[in-house]
C-alpha positions as CSV (number, residue, x, y, z in Angstrom):
1,M,156.1,61.3,-29.9
2,S,153.9,64.1,-28.3
3,S,155.4,67.1,-26.1
4,S,154.7,65.6,-22.6
5,A,155.7,62.0,-23.9
6,T,158.8,63.5,-24.5
7,A,158.8,65.4,-21.1
8,T,158.3,62.6,-19.0
9,A,161.5,60.6,-20.9
10,A,163.6,63.8,-20.1
11,D,162.6,63.3,-16.7
12,R,163.6,59.9,-16.5
13,G,167.1,60.4,-17.6
14,V,166.5,59.2,-21.0
15,D,168.2,60.9,-23.9
16,S,164.8,62.1,-26.2
17,R,166.9,64.0,-28.8
18,P,165.9,62.2,-32.3
19,P,168.7,59.9,-33.5
20,A,170.2,61.7,-36.2
21,R,171.7,64.3,-33.5
22,L,173.4,60.8,-32.5
23,F,174.1,59.2,-35.8
24,I,173.3,60.0,-39.5
25,S,170.6,57.4,-39.4
26,R,169.0,54.6,-36.8
27,E,170.0,52.3,-39.8
28,K,173.6,53.3,-40.0
29,R,174.1,53.1,-36.3
30,S,172.6,49.7,-36.0
31,T,175.1,48.7,-39.0
32,V,178.2,50.1,-37.2
33,L,176.9,48.2,-33.8
34,C,176.7,44.8,-35.9
35,L,180.4,45.5,-37.4
36,L,181.6,46.4,-33.7
37,L,179.3,42.6,-32.6
38,A,180.8,41.1,-35.0
39,L,184.5,42.2,-34.9
40,A,184.4,41.5,-31.0
41,T,183.3,37.8,-31.4
42,L,186.1,37.6,-34.2
43,A,188.8,38.8,-31.9
44,V,187.5,36.6,-28.7
45,Y,187.8,33.5,-30.8
46,N,190.5,33.8,-33.1
47,P,192.8,32.1,-31.0
48,V,190.8,29.0,-32.2
49,V,193.0,28.8,-35.2
50,H,195.6,27.2,-33.4
51,N,193.3,24.4,-32.2
52,G,193.3,21.0,-33.9
53,F,190.7,18.4,-34.0
54,T,189.9,16.3,-30.7
55,N,189.0,12.7,-30.1
56,L,185.9,14.0,-29.1
57,D,183.7,13.1,-32.1
58,D,186.0,15.2,-34.4
59,D,187.2,11.7,-35.7
60,F,184.0,10.5,-36.6
61,Y,182.9,13.6,-37.9
62,V,185.6,14.9,-40.2
63,A,189.1,13.7,-39.9
64,H,188.4,9.5,-40.0
65,N,184.7,10.1,-42.4
66,P,185.4,8.9,-45.5
67,H,182.3,10.6,-46.7
68,V,183.4,13.9,-45.3
69,I,186.4,14.4,-46.7
70,A,185.5,13.1,-50.1
71,G,183.7,16.6,-49.9
72,L,180.1,17.3,-51.9
73,T,180.0,14.5,-54.2
74,R,176.8,12.8,-55.3
75,S,177.3,9.9,-53.1
76,T,178.0,12.0,-49.9
77,V,174.7,14.1,-50.2
78,K,172.6,10.9,-51.0
79,W,174.5,9.4,-47.8
80,A,173.9,12.9,-45.6
81,F,170.4,12.1,-46.2
82,T,170.0,8.5,-45.5
83,S,172.4,8.1,-43.0
84,Y,172.3,7.4,-39.1
85,D,176.0,7.8,-38.5
86,A,176.5,9.6,-35.4
87,A,173.1,8.3,-33.8
88,N,171.4,11.2,-35.5
89,W,170.2,12.5,-38.7
90,H,171.7,16.0,-39.3
91,P,172.4,16.2,-43.1
92,L,173.2,19.8,-43.6
93,T,175.5,18.9,-40.6
94,W,177.4,16.3,-42.8
95,L,177.4,18.6,-45.7
96,S,178.3,21.5,-44.0
97,H,181.7,19.6,-43.0
98,A,181.9,18.0,-46.2
99,L,182.3,21.9,-48.0
100,D,184.8,22.7,-45.5
101,C,186.8,19.8,-46.6
102,Q,186.2,20.3,-50.4
103,L,187.5,24.0,-49.0
104,F,190.1,23.7,-46.9
105,G,191.0,19.7,-46.6
106,L,192.0,18.5,-43.1
107,N,193.4,21.7,-42.1
108,P,191.7,22.3,-38.8
109,V,192.0,26.5,-39.3
110,G,189.5,26.4,-42.0
111,H,187.0,24.3,-40.0
112,H,187.0,26.1,-36.8
113,Y,187.0,29.7,-38.5
114,V,184.0,28.7,-40.7
115,T,182.3,27.9,-37.2
116,V,183.4,31.2,-35.3
117,L,182.0,33.2,-38.4
118,L,178.6,31.3,-37.9
119,H,178.5,32.3,-34.6
120,A,179.7,35.6,-35.2
121,I,176.4,35.9,-37.6
122,N,174.0,34.4,-35.2
123,A,175.1,37.0,-32.8
124,V,174.3,39.9,-35.2
125,L,171.1,38.2,-36.0
126,L,170.2,38.0,-32.3
127,F,171.1,41.6,-32.2
128,L,168.6,42.6,-35.2
129,L,165.8,40.5,-33.7
130,L,165.5,42.0,-30.1
131,E,166.2,45.3,-32.1
132,G,163.6,44.7,-34.6
133,A,161.1,43.2,-32.1
134,T,162.0,45.8,-28.9
135,G,162.9,49.1,-30.3
136,L,165.4,49.1,-28.1
137,T,169.1,49.2,-29.1
138,W,171.2,49.2,-26.2
139,S,169.5,46.5,-24.2
140,S,169.0,44.1,-27.4
141,L,173.2,44.9,-28.2
142,M,173.8,43.7,-24.7
143,V,172.1,40.4,-24.5
144,A,174.0,40.0,-28.4
145,A,177.3,40.8,-26.8
146,L,176.4,38.3,-23.6
147,F,175.2,35.6,-26.2
148,A,178.8,35.9,-28.1
149,L,181.2,36.5,-25.0
150,H,180.0,34.2,-22.5
151,P,182.5,31.1,-22.1
152,V,179.7,28.8,-21.8
153,N,179.7,28.7,-25.4
154,V,182.8,28.0,-26.6
155,E,181.8,24.2,-26.3
156,S,179.6,24.7,-29.3
157,V,182.0,27.0,-31.6
158,A,185.3,25.7,-30.7
159,W,184.7,22.2,-30.8
160,V,184.2,21.2,-34.9
161,A,182.0,17.9,-34.2
162,E,179.3,20.8,-32.5
163,R,179.2,22.8,-35.7
164,K,175.5,21.3,-35.8
165,N,174.8,23.7,-32.9
166,V,175.6,27.0,-34.0
167,L,174.4,26.3,-37.9
168,S,171.1,24.9,-36.1
169,M,171.0,28.7,-34.3
170,L,171.6,30.4,-37.7
171,F,168.2,28.7,-39.0
172,F,166.6,28.9,-35.9
173,L,167.2,33.0,-35.5
174,L,165.9,33.1,-39.5
175,A,163.2,31.9,-38.9
176,M,162.1,34.2,-36.1
177,H,162.9,37.0,-38.3
178,A,160.6,35.3,-40.9
179,Y,158.0,35.0,-38.6
180,G,158.4,38.7,-37.9
181,W,158.1,39.5,-41.2
182,Y,154.9,37.1,-41.3
183,V,153.6,38.7,-38.1
184,R,153.4,42.1,-39.9
185,R,152.5,41.2,-43.3
186,G,150.8,38.0,-43.6
187,G,150.7,35.6,-46.5
188,V,151.1,31.9,-46.9
189,K,154.3,32.7,-48.8
190,R,155.7,34.8,-45.4
191,Y,154.8,31.8,-43.7
192,A,156.3,29.2,-45.8
193,A,159.7,30.9,-45.2
194,V,159.4,30.5,-41.3
195,A,158.6,26.9,-41.9
196,G,161.2,26.0,-44.9
197,L,164.1,27.8,-42.3
198,F,162.7,25.7,-39.7
199,A,162.9,22.6,-41.5
200,L,166.4,23.1,-42.5
201,G,167.5,24.4,-38.6
202,L,166.0,20.7,-37.5
203,M,168.3,19.0,-40.7
204,A,171.3,20.5,-38.6
205,K,170.1,19.7,-35.2
206,P,166.7,18.8,-34.0
207,E,167.3,20.3,-30.9
208,I,165.7,22.9,-31.9
209,L,162.6,21.6,-32.5
210,T,161.0,23.7,-29.6
211,L,160.7,26.9,-31.9
212,P,156.8,26.8,-31.8
213,F,156.3,27.1,-28.2
214,V,159.2,30.1,-28.4
215,L,157.2,31.8,-31.2
216,L,154.2,31.1,-28.5
217,L,156.3,33.1,-26.3
218,W,157.4,35.9,-29.0
219,D,153.8,36.4,-29.4
220,Y,153.1,37.5,-25.8
221,W,156.0,39.6,-25.8
222,P,157.8,41.7,-27.6
223,L,155.0,41.0,-30.2
224,H,151.8,41.4,-28.3
225,R,150.0,39.4,-30.1
226,M,148.5,37.4,-26.9
227,G,146.5,39.7,-24.8
228,G,147.7,42.9,-25.9
229,S,147.2,45.6,-28.4
230,S,150.7,47.5,-28.3
231,F,153.7,46.6,-30.3
232,L,156.2,47.4,-27.8
233,S,156.1,46.4,-24.0
234,S,154.4,48.9,-21.9
235,Q,157.3,49.1,-19.6
236,F,159.7,50.4,-22.4
237,A,156.9,52.3,-24.7
238,D,158.8,55.7,-23.9
239,L,161.9,54.6,-24.1
240,R,161.7,53.6,-28.1
241,E,163.6,55.1,-30.8
242,K,161.9,57.7,-32.7
243,P,162.0,55.9,-36.4
244,A,163.6,58.0,-39.1
245,E,161.3,60.7,-40.7
246,N,161.6,59.0,-44.6
247,A,161.1,55.3,-43.4
248,P,158.0,53.5,-44.6
249,P,155.6,52.7,-42.3
250,T,155.4,49.5,-40.5
251,G,152.0,47.0,-39.8
252,A,152.0,46.3,-36.3
253,P,150.8,43.3,-35.0
254,V,147.1,42.2,-34.9
255,P,146.3,40.9,-31.2
256,R,144.8,37.2,-31.6
257,S,143.0,34.6,-29.3
258,F,145.3,32.0,-27.7
259,S,143.6,29.4,-29.6
260,F,144.3,30.9,-33.2
261,L,148.2,31.6,-32.2
262,L,148.1,27.5,-31.2
263,L,146.8,26.4,-34.5
264,E,148.8,28.7,-36.5
265,K,151.7,27.1,-35.0
266,I,150.5,23.6,-36.3
267,P,152.3,22.8,-39.1
268,L,155.7,23.6,-37.4
269,L,154.7,21.4,-34.8
270,L,154.1,18.8,-36.8
271,L,157.8,19.6,-38.3
272,A,158.8,19.6,-35.0
273,A,157.0,16.3,-33.8
274,G,158.3,14.8,-37.3
275,S,162.1,15.5,-36.4
276,G,161.8,14.2,-32.8
277,V,160.1,10.8,-34.2
278,I,163.3,10.5,-36.7
279,T,165.7,11.6,-33.8
280,V,164.6,9.2,-31.5
281,L,164.9,6.3,-34.3
282,A,168.5,7.6,-35.4
283,Q,169.3,7.9,-31.2
284,R,168.0,4.0,-30.6
285,S,169.9,3.1,-33.9
286,G,173.4,4.2,-32.3
287,D,172.3,3.1,-28.4
288,A,172.3,6.1,-27.4
289,V,169.0,6.4,-25.6
290,R,169.0,4.7,-22.0
291,T,166.9,2.3,-20.4
292,L,165.1,3.5,-17.0
293,D,166.8,0.6,-15.4
294,G,170.6,1.0,-13.1
295,E,171.7,4.9,-12.9
296,F,168.8,6.2,-15.5
297,S,165.9,5.5,-13.2
298,I,162.9,7.8,-12.7
299,R,164.3,9.1,-9.6
300,A,167.5,9.8,-11.3
301,R,166.9,11.4,-14.0
302,L,164.2,13.9,-12.3
303,G,166.5,14.0,-9.9
304,N,169.3,15.3,-12.2
305,V,166.9,17.6,-14.2
306,V,166.4,19.8,-11.3
307,V,169.8,20.0,-10.3
308,S,170.9,20.5,-13.7
309,Y,168.8,24.0,-14.2
310,V,170.2,24.8,-11.3
311,R,173.5,24.5,-12.5
312,Y,173.3,26.1,-15.9
313,L,171.6,28.9,-14.1
314,G,175.2,29.2,-11.6
315,K,177.5,28.5,-15.1
316,A,175.5,31.7,-16.6
317,F,176.4,34.0,-13.6
318,W,179.8,32.2,-12.4
319,P,181.1,30.7,-15.4
320,Q,184.2,28.6,-14.2
321,R,185.0,24.8,-14.3
322,L,183.4,24.2,-17.3
323,A,184.2,20.9,-19.1
324,A,183.7,18.8,-22.0
325,F,182.1,16.2,-20.1
326,Y,180.2,16.4,-16.8
327,P,179.4,12.8,-15.5
328,H,175.7,11.5,-14.7
329,A,175.3,11.3,-10.7
330,G,172.6,8.7,-11.3
331,N,171.1,7.8,-8.0
332,T,174.0,9.0,-6.1
333,L,172.8,12.6,-5.9
334,P,171.8,13.7,-2.3
335,T,168.3,14.0,-2.0
336,W,169.1,17.7,0.1
337,E,170.5,18.9,-3.5
338,I,167.4,17.8,-4.9
339,L,164.9,19.2,-2.8
340,G,166.9,22.2,-2.8
341,S,167.0,22.5,-6.8
342,A,163.4,22.2,-6.9
343,A,163.0,24.4,-4.3
344,L,165.0,27.1,-5.7
345,L,163.5,26.6,-9.1
346,L,159.8,27.0,-7.9
347,F,160.5,29.9,-6.0
348,L,162.0,31.8,-9.0
349,T,158.7,30.7,-11.2
350,A,156.6,32.1,-8.3
351,F,158.6,35.1,-8.7
352,V,158.1,35.7,-12.5
353,L,154.4,35.3,-12.5
354,R,154.1,37.4,-9.4
355,W,155.9,40.4,-12.2
356,R,154.1,38.9,-14.9
357,D,153.4,42.5,-16.1
358,R,156.5,42.6,-16.7
359,R,156.5,40.4,-19.5
360,Y,160.1,40.2,-20.9
361,L,160.7,38.0,-17.0
362,L,158.1,35.5,-18.5
363,V,158.8,35.4,-21.6
364,G,162.6,35.2,-21.0
365,W,162.3,32.5,-17.9
366,F,160.3,29.8,-20.1
367,W,162.0,30.5,-22.7
368,L,165.4,29.0,-20.9
369,L,162.9,26.2,-19.2
370,G,161.5,24.9,-22.5
371,T,164.4,24.9,-24.8
372,L,166.7,22.9,-22.5
373,V,163.7,20.6,-22.3
374,P,165.0,18.5,-25.2
375,V,168.2,17.8,-23.7
376,I,167.6,18.1,-19.8
377,G,167.6,14.1,-19.3
378,I,163.7,13.4,-19.2
379,I,164.6,11.1,-22.1
380,Q,168.2,10.5,-21.3
381,V,170.6,10.5,-24.4
382,G,174.0,9.4,-23.6
383,V,175.8,9.1,-20.4
384,Q,175.9,13.2,-19.6
385,A,174.2,15.1,-16.7
386,M,174.4,18.4,-18.6
387,A,176.4,20.0,-21.3
388,D,177.8,23.6,-21.9
389,R,176.4,23.4,-25.6
390,Y,172.5,22.8,-24.5
391,A,172.8,26.2,-23.3
392,Y,173.6,27.9,-26.7
393,L,170.0,28.6,-27.2
394,S,168.7,28.4,-23.8
395,Y,170.9,31.4,-22.0
396,I,169.1,34.0,-24.7
397,G,166.2,34.0,-22.5
398,L,168.1,34.3,-19.7
399,F,169.6,37.5,-20.7
400,V,166.8,39.3,-21.8
401,C,165.5,38.6,-18.4
402,V,168.6,40.0,-16.5
403,I,169.6,42.8,-19.2
404,W,165.8,44.1,-19.5
405,G,165.1,43.7,-15.9
406,I,168.3,46.0,-15.2
407,A,167.1,48.3,-18.0
408,E,163.9,48.6,-16.0
409,I,165.6,49.1,-12.6
410,A,167.7,51.8,-13.9
411,R,164.6,53.7,-15.4
412,M,162.5,53.2,-12.1
413,R,165.9,55.5,-10.0
414,R,166.6,57.1,-12.8
415,I,170.1,56.0,-13.5
416,P,171.5,57.4,-16.9
417,A,172.5,54.9,-19.4
418,T,176.2,56.2,-19.9
419,W,176.4,54.8,-15.9
420,L,175.4,51.5,-16.6
421,A,178.1,51.8,-20.0
422,V,181.4,51.1,-17.6
423,P,180.3,47.8,-15.8
424,A,178.8,46.5,-19.1
425,V,182.1,46.7,-20.6
426,L,184.0,46.0,-17.8
427,V,181.5,42.8,-17.8
428,L,181.8,41.9,-21.3
429,A,185.8,42.0,-21.0
430,T,185.7,39.8,-18.2
431,L,183.6,37.1,-20.6
432,G,185.7,37.5,-23.2
433,A,189.0,36.9,-21.3
434,L,186.8,33.7,-19.6
435,S,186.2,32.5,-23.3
436,R,189.9,33.0,-24.3
437,R,191.3,30.7,-21.7
438,Q,188.4,28.5,-22.3
439,I,189.3,28.4,-25.9
440,A,193.0,27.4,-25.2
441,Y,191.5,24.0,-23.5
442,W,190.0,22.6,-26.8
443,H,193.3,23.1,-27.9
444,D,194.0,19.4,-28.5
445,S,192.6,16.1,-26.9
446,E,195.2,15.8,-23.9
447,T,194.6,19.2,-23.2
448,L,191.1,19.2,-23.3
449,W,190.5,15.7,-21.1
450,R,193.1,17.1,-18.6
451,H,191.2,20.0,-17.7
452,A,188.3,18.2,-17.3
453,L,189.7,15.9,-14.9
454,N,190.8,18.6,-13.0
455,V,187.7,20.6,-12.9
456,T,185.2,17.3,-12.1
457,K,185.6,14.5,-10.1
458,D,184.7,10.5,-11.1
459,N,185.1,11.6,-14.8
460,Y,184.9,7.9,-16.4
461,R,184.6,9.6,-20.0
462,A,187.7,11.9,-19.3
463,H,190.0,9.2,-18.7
464,D,188.7,7.1,-21.6
465,G,189.4,10.0,-23.9
466,L,192.7,11.3,-22.1
467,A,194.0,7.2,-22.8
468,R,192.9,7.1,-26.2
469,A,194.8,10.6,-26.7
470,L,198.0,9.1,-24.7
471,A,197.7,6.0,-27.3
472,K,197.4,7.8,-30.4
473,E,201.4,9.4,-29.1
474,G,202.5,5.9,-28.4
475,R,202.4,7.1,-24.4
476,S,201.0,3.1,-24.0
477,E,202.0,2.6,-20.2
478,D,200.2,6.2,-19.6
479,A,197.5,5.3,-22.0
480,I,196.7,1.6,-20.1
481,A,196.7,3.4,-16.7
482,E,194.0,6.0,-17.6
483,F,191.9,3.2,-19.3
484,K,192.2,1.5,-16.5
485,A,191.3,3.9,-13.9
486,A,188.1,4.9,-16.7
487,Q,186.9,1.1,-16.1
488,N,187.3,1.5,-12.4
489,L,184.6,4.3,-12.5
490,R,182.1,2.5,-14.8
491,D,181.4,-0.7,-16.4
492,Y,181.7,-0.5,-20.1
493,N,180.2,-2.6,-22.8
494,A,181.9,-6.0,-24.3
495,S,183.1,-4.8,-27.4
496,A,185.1,-1.4,-25.8
497,V,186.5,-3.6,-23.1
498,L,187.7,-6.2,-25.9
499,D,189.2,-2.9,-27.4
500,F,191.4,-2.4,-23.9
501,G,192.0,-6.6,-23.9
502,V,193.5,-5.9,-27.5
503,Y,195.1,-2.6,-26.7
504,E,197.1,-4.8,-23.7
505,Q,198.1,-7.7,-25.6
506,L,199.1,-5.2,-28.3
507,H,201.7,-3.7,-25.6
508,G,202.7,-7.1,-24.2
509,H,200.3,-6.9,-21.4
510,I,199.1,-10.6,-21.7
511,R,197.7,-11.6,-18.5
512,E,196.0,-8.5,-18.4
513,A,194.9,-8.7,-21.5
514,L,193.3,-12.3,-20.6
515,E,191.3,-10.5,-17.6
516,Q,190.0,-8.0,-20.3
517,Y,188.8,-10.8,-22.5
518,K,187.3,-13.0,-20.0
519,R,184.8,-9.5,-18.5
520,S,184.2,-9.2,-22.6
521,L,183.1,-12.6,-22.9
522,N,181.1,-12.2,-19.4
523,A,179.5,-9.1,-20.7
524,S,178.6,-10.5,-24.2
525,P,175.1,-10.1,-25.0
526,D,175.0,-12.6,-28.2
527,S,176.6,-15.9,-29.5
528,K,179.1,-13.6,-32.0
529,S,180.0,-11.3,-29.7
530,R,181.0,-14.8,-27.4
531,A,183.2,-16.0,-30.3
532,V,185.0,-13.3,-30.6
533,A,186.2,-12.9,-27.1
534,L,186.9,-16.8,-26.9
535,S,189.1,-16.2,-30.2
536,C,190.7,-13.8,-28.7
537,L,191.2,-15.6,-25.3
538,G,192.8,-18.5,-27.4
539,L,195.2,-15.9,-29.0
540,G,196.3,-15.1,-25.6
541,Y,196.6,-18.2,-24.5
542,L,198.6,-19.3,-27.3
543,Q,200.7,-16.6,-27.0
544,M,201.4,-17.5,-23.2
545,G,202.2,-21.3,-24.4
546,D,199.0,-22.5,-23.1
547,I,198.1,-24.5,-26.0
548,D,195.5,-27.0,-24.1
549,R,193.5,-24.1,-23.0
550,A,193.9,-22.2,-26.5
551,R,192.5,-25.1,-28.6
552,M,189.6,-25.0,-25.8
553,S,188.8,-21.6,-26.5
554,Y,189.4,-21.8,-30.0
555,A,186.5,-24.6,-30.7
556,E,184.2,-23.0,-27.8
557,A,184.6,-19.8,-30.3
558,L,183.1,-22.2,-33.3
559,R,180.6,-23.5,-31.4
560,Q,179.5,-20.1,-30.3
561,N,179.9,-19.1,-34.3
562,P,181.1,-21.5,-36.8
563,N,182.1,-18.6,-39.2
564,N,184.1,-16.7,-36.8
565,S,187.3,-16.4,-39.1
566,A,189.9,-16.0,-36.1
567,A,188.6,-18.8,-34.5
568,L,189.3,-20.8,-37.6
569,V,192.6,-19.4,-38.5
570,G,193.8,-20.7,-34.7
571,S,192.5,-23.8,-34.7
572,G,194.2,-24.5,-37.9
573,L,197.3,-23.5,-36.9
574,L,196.9,-25.4,-33.8
575,A,196.1,-28.2,-36.3
576,E,199.3,-27.5,-38.4
577,R,201.5,-27.2,-35.4
578,N,200.8,-30.9,-34.5
579,G,201.0,-32.2,-38.0
580,D,197.6,-32.7,-38.6
581,F,197.7,-31.0,-42.1
582,A,194.3,-32.2,-43.5
583,F,192.6,-31.3,-40.4
584,A,194.3,-27.5,-41.1
585,V,193.6,-27.7,-44.7
586,D,189.5,-28.0,-43.4
587,R,189.4,-25.5,-41.2
588,L,191.7,-22.8,-43.3
589,S,189.4,-23.7,-46.6
590,R,186.6,-22.4,-44.4
591,V,188.3,-19.4,-43.5
592,V,189.0,-17.9,-47.4
593,E,185.5,-18.7,-48.0
594,V,184.2,-16.5,-44.9
595,E,187.1,-13.8,-45.5
596,P,188.6,-13.9,-48.7
597,T,192.0,-11.9,-47.7
598,D,195.3,-12.2,-49.0
599,E,197.0,-12.9,-45.6
600,H,194.2,-16.0,-45.1
601,Y,195.2,-17.4,-48.5
602,L,198.8,-17.1,-47.7
603,L,198.0,-19.1,-44.6
604,Y,195.7,-21.5,-46.8
605,G,198.5,-22.1,-49.1
606,Q,200.9,-22.9,-46.4
607,A,198.7,-25.5,-44.9
608,L,198.4,-26.9,-48.6
609,R,202.1,-27.4,-49.2
610,R,202.7,-28.6,-45.7
611,A,200.0,-31.2,-46.6
612,G,201.8,-32.1,-50.3
613,R,199.3,-30.5,-52.1
614,L,201.7,-27.9,-54.1
615,T,199.8,-27.0,-57.0
616,E,197.0,-25.6,-54.9
617,A,199.3,-24.1,-52.5
618,D,200.6,-22.2,-55.8
619,D,197.2,-21.5,-56.8
620,A,196.5,-19.6,-53.2
621,L,199.5,-18.1,-53.3
622,A,198.8,-16.6,-57.1
623,H,195.0,-15.8,-55.9
624,A,197.1,-13.3,-53.0
625,Q,198.7,-12.0,-54.9
626,K,196.2,-11.2,-57.3
627,I,193.9,-9.9,-54.9
628,S,196.4,-7.9,-52.6
629,R,197.0,-4.3,-52.7
630,D,200.4,-4.5,-50.5
631,F,201.6,-8.0,-50.8
632,A,205.0,-7.7,-48.6
633,H,202.8,-6.1,-45.9
634,A,200.5,-9.5,-46.4
635,Q,203.6,-11.9,-46.0
636,Q,204.9,-10.2,-43.0
637,S,201.4,-10.5,-41.2
638,A,201.0,-13.8,-42.4
639,A,204.5,-14.4,-40.9
640,E,203.5,-13.2,-37.8
641,V,200.7,-15.4,-36.9
642,L,202.4,-17.9,-38.0
643,A,205.0,-17.5,-35.4
644,A,202.7,-16.9,-32.6
645,A,201.6,-20.5,-33.4
646,G,204.9,-21.5,-33.2
647,I,205.4,-22.6,-36.9
648,K,208.2,-21.6,-39.4
649,A,206.6,-20.2,-42.5
650,D,207.8,-21.3,-45.7
651,K,209.9,-19.0,-47.7
652,V,208.2,-19.4,-51.0
653,K,208.6,-16.7,-53.8
654,P,205.7,-15.6,-56.0
655,D,205.8,-16.0,-60.1
């Protein structure tokens, strides 16, 4: 740096002393700051070790997933790469969970802490990425610290099933580091490293498919490959640290035309497009993609898009009332809120374009807007309006806007950097405290959903999650009340309504169960589903002693699906109850053909014995014993089924 440049920096209140006066070297200073950043992240997130698994997908992803529990076996690897389970294709995520199970079993502490470590690594990578690209240490550190400690990111870190978010971010940041390496030194191998890391990230979670567009922004600033010749932003050239005297020279990026830069991203765009196609197929296989009718109409989607963008901005600056699920308002969003949100977004965009010479503003703002596009709800996946986890990547752009803006204001007003240190520490301490409080809400399923109900309204998903948590604890009456509250807010599909009915019936609420079965019957999309609902109705009527309606329900179920095992059993037992043993044997013989279980063979043997066909009855009993894993339990289950039909089980001991 020339003497005149040094004087200018001094006039602006910037410490122009060589880094060696402050630290032994810039590299050692960065190492120390990386360690401090990682330690601060681990300290804030340490309470997560007291949390368990929740019923928000943790059971499906880990606790009750036999493929994952088996660990890193050959069959698990094959399943991970060929499965659309959870309506996603993310093999690396499945394998990471399987590795955790191999290392820690089902102890949630290990699963949680691996995610925390990944989050800390991401914070360090973000700091090094920004510092390496801009030359500004303290601004880069502040952005990384905001990313590490912001409470909106708690959902991504404290939720075991959301491992995919932090894992995909790891490869996203590594790909950006590799891109900087490629830009400075060139070469096919370096570009291949970028593409390879991007592909790995997509195999963890496809949300990062916007990376090619982020790299175009990165070309604009801070790399200045587009429309500029300087490596560093001219706004901050005088703030750049001097390199160490013995540091090797670094190649500066060569300015390129926009068409060249766009063509350069085509392989990455093809990867993103392929991932997008696979994702849509996976989401459709799990019925996660919503149609354009009803509450997810075009108006509802576009209204939710603009309102959600503003809500994300609000939660960035005032991170309160965070929830695991935000209900989609559908067509009920007020017009004034939609128009007001749209006006604010247009104003902020116009402001950024007006001050586009501050390139960090344009890059940060469009980073925020662009990385939210895949999850903002234009293509509605799931039924949430927005989600904290979607801000994990997007908030980085917003943090860059804010921190670089504050740094420039401080430079223009000649505010010493030390004056900014105290408010910066206070902000980070406040965010850390809020994050620790948010982590506590993820302690268990009941705590998680009760908090969601406290901070949102008309949250049917929270009622449903709480109901399932209470049911698991054996608090059936409380669970039923929550199930009913959920149903009052949203129409469930036929299968879910049927499950509610079964739960009601198991706990003695027969009339309520019958109502649920009727609702399920009316909502059933095909004959097989209708047959299941009708067979449940038959059992309910049977328990109430309404034999005629039970018989009619079973008959209609078999008309809808002749192979419905529950209806075959029910109609057979009703015939046995009335002394028509030949008909009972006929129906139950079909049951053991359709579903050859130990319990069904016991029921078949009982009917044969009543019909006087003793040899065949003994054979059925022997076969039941042969195929059974728990014969005593099978006998007990068969006896309960017979008792429900008003039939006393014969006391027959197996050979």
